[in-house]
C-alpha positions, 0 to 999 in steps of 0.5 A: 558803853551800853549793855549787849543785846540779849543781856538779862536783868533781875534773874532773867526776869527781863531780857534786853533787845536793843538800845533805842536811845541814850542821853546825858543821864541814861540809856534806854533799851527795848526789852521783854518781860518774861512773866506768867498769865493765869487764866481759866486754862491754867498758867501760861508763860508770856513775854511783854514788851517793855522799855527799860531805862538804865541810869548812866551819867555819861560824863562821869561813868564807864562800864566794867567790861567783865562785870558790866557794873557801872563805875565812876571816874572821880570823887566829884563824879561819884558825888553827882552819880550817887545824888542823881541815882538816889533821886531817880529811884525816889522819883520812879517809886513815886511815879509807880504809884501815879496813874493817869491816861496821859502819863506813861506808867512806871512798872518797876524800879530796881538796882543792879550793876551798881546802878538803877533801872526803871521799867516802863510800859512800851508805847508804840508810836513816836515823840512829838519831836520826831513828828515835828522833824518828819512832818514839819509844823503841826496844825494848830488844832492838833497842837491844842489837842496834845497840849490839852492832854498833857496839861491835864496830866500836869494838873494831876501831878501838880495836885500831888505836889510834883513838878515835872521840870522837863516838858518838851516835844521829845518827852511827849509820846504820841501813841497809835491812837494819836493820844499824847503821853508824858514821859521822863520824870527823871529831873522832877521834884516832889514837895512835902506839905510845907512846900519844901522840896523833898527830893534832890535839887539840881539845875537840869535844863533843856535849852529853850524850854526851861524857865528862868527860875530853873537857872537858879538853884533856889528858883524851884525850892518852893512848889510852883506850877509856873516852870511847867507852864513856861515849858508847856508854852515853849513846847506849843511855840516849837510845835507851831513854828518849828523853832526852838524859842530863845532861852529864857535867861537870854531874853533880856538881851535877845528878843523872842519873835511871836509864833505868828512871825513864823506861822501866819496861821496861828490864831491870835488867841493861841498866840496870846496864850503861848506868850503869856505862858512864856512870860519871863517873870513867873508872876506874869504867867498863868499860875495854874495849868487849868487857867492856861487851858481855859484860855485856849479854844480846845477842839473836840477830839476826833478819832485819829491814827498815828502811823509814825513809828520811830525806827529801832536804830540807835540814836544819840539823842539830844539831852537835858544838859546838867552842870554840876555845882556845889552841894548844900549841906542843908540838902537843897537839891533837884536837878541835884542837891544843887546843881546843874546849870547850862548856859549855852544858847539853844537856837533852832532851825527856821520854819522853812527848814522845818517845813521841808523836813520831808524833802531831806529824807534821802539826804538823811539816809545818805549823809550818815554813810558819807559822814562815817567815811569822812570820819574814818579818813579824818580820824586817820589824818588826825591820829597821824599829826596829833598826839592822841591820849589813851582815853581818846584812842579808846573812842575807836571809830566813834567819830572822835570829837563829835561829843566834845563838839556838843559843847559848842552852844551855837550848833543846831540839831537836825536828828530826830531823838530816839525815845519811848514807844517803838524807839524811844522812852529815852527820858534823858533825851533833850535838845542837844544841838548837833553840828548839822545846821547853821545858826539862823540870824535875825534880819535887822531890817524888819520888825514886828510888834506883838499884840501883848508886848511893847518892845520891837522884835526882829524878823529872822532870815531863813537861809538853808545850810549846805550839806557840804558844810554839815559834813565838814563841821562834823568831820574836820578834826582841826575845827573840832580841836580849835573849838575845844581849845576855844572853850578851854580858854573861855573856861580858864578866863571865867575861872580866873575872873571868879577867883579875882571876884572871890578875893574881892568878896564878890561871891555872887559874881564869882558864882555866876562866872563859875556857872557859865564855866560849868555850862561850857565844860564841867571841871573839878576846879570849877566845881570846888570853887562853886562849893567854896563860893556857896559857903562864903555866901552863907558866911556873909549872910550869917555875919549880918545877924547876932544868933541867940538860940535854936528854934527847931531847925531855925535860929532866932537872931537879931539883925545887927543893922536894925536891931530887930528880931527874926529867925533864919535857916542854915543858909542864912535866909530869913524864914521869919523876917527880922521885923520884931522888937522882942521874942518870947516863948509860947506854948508850942513855939515862939511869940514875936512882938511887933512894934505895936505890942501885938505878938505873931505866933510861930511854930518851930518850922517857921509857920505862922499861927496867927496874932495874939494880944496877950503877954508871954513870959 
């Protein structure tokens, strides 16, 4: 599905060398920029290495073999494709004007082949995820250095009302001088002066690193650094332990062990900062990045060299999951304009497995060869006994079913992601779980009491998976078919449950069921039902009010139950609370009368202008 090596873009301005990474939202290529440099000896032609990301929404797109144009399979997919392309271009244009020593520079954004391309500077090095896979858990001082650098970058973009929303080790590059660089603003949001999001809204999640508010399409409607603070804390947790944290949305029922239970060398002060940054409730976390950084003992920077360079081998990276949900007519959107959510759980390999990553190097070299051989045999048997559809047959020797097996949330990754730098500015690379390692289960016989929490947590086992199980998990077509059938059945049950709840007017409950179904397997039926749910939820809200007149984009209303006045937006949400006994016109807005006779003045965008004692007509 990728463009061929040597392909030219922008009238031969850029030439693609090879693919270095691909994920759910795009394909990243290493390329060269054919340009000219002017100097005292005249003009010289030169070639500058760059990374070029092509927007390619994998679940909905295909490439025309003759024209190389990117096309979309369905009308639903076209909606999502256009929304995300518009967002990608908008955010990339913003970032092309944002320059910081710890943010990878965006050089150009352009459209071609019916899609969009982002040209970024080439960073020779590796991602923190790759470093973790190769070296095991990192020393605390080194983690603190990287966190301090990325924290300063986040503080810089937060000052510009931008939230990254996808902080994780695979989106942090370490260059040759051992300095951290932040990449992948593909799902970021930018807010205007009134703190309303100006870019699209979608729920895009990296399991284990996303804050709980990112699971709600309205959770990031207003500007807040808190989601990035949670993700930065989760990144620290991962780097210090080698374990991906329990998903925020699951932590009410599944306890998260403190970092020291995996790594006894983690200091209490650092652990306390990590746990505070990762509080489930946003109000319990640090409220600004500077506050978080101030609570850490950042060591002095020392000169160092990073000799780790990711190979140029193409890798199917882990990616940030996206589920399509309904679109709001009012334009809420980020990880879409609404959105996309993922509900599968992200479990990580144990500390023991991580610390022995170097010992598995030979196995990683031999394993792909064995996998390809067994995949070929398995595919031949599978083709003989099963009626393969035309679309499945088109997969050829691409190990049929491997992509579908990713839908199983219980499988874990053992592959380093290919990102920028020598191999990887693939900004769509998330933590997609691969069927390589078995899930680690907690041992209920041991307990640990963390300093900053009152509940008990369980000590996990660290059992290593066997290579034979890994191979069979990837290549057994019967297991994959059974997996797919199970997921299909679960989705059907969730959709049936949602339909029943909709008939009973429990639209919120139905919406939750549909979100889970979309997390397992996005379908047009679930997508359309979510849109209907959203419309019904809005109608249900509006029914609570008697509408009087327009007030800018708002409507002045009276709550039918209390008889008090206020103002709502198009979604039926109270922007001006219904706490007032009367409403009058003022010079540049409305005056809402309190029960004590005083007036609160508001502009047409719902902003307060203070209180006035005078009477209004």
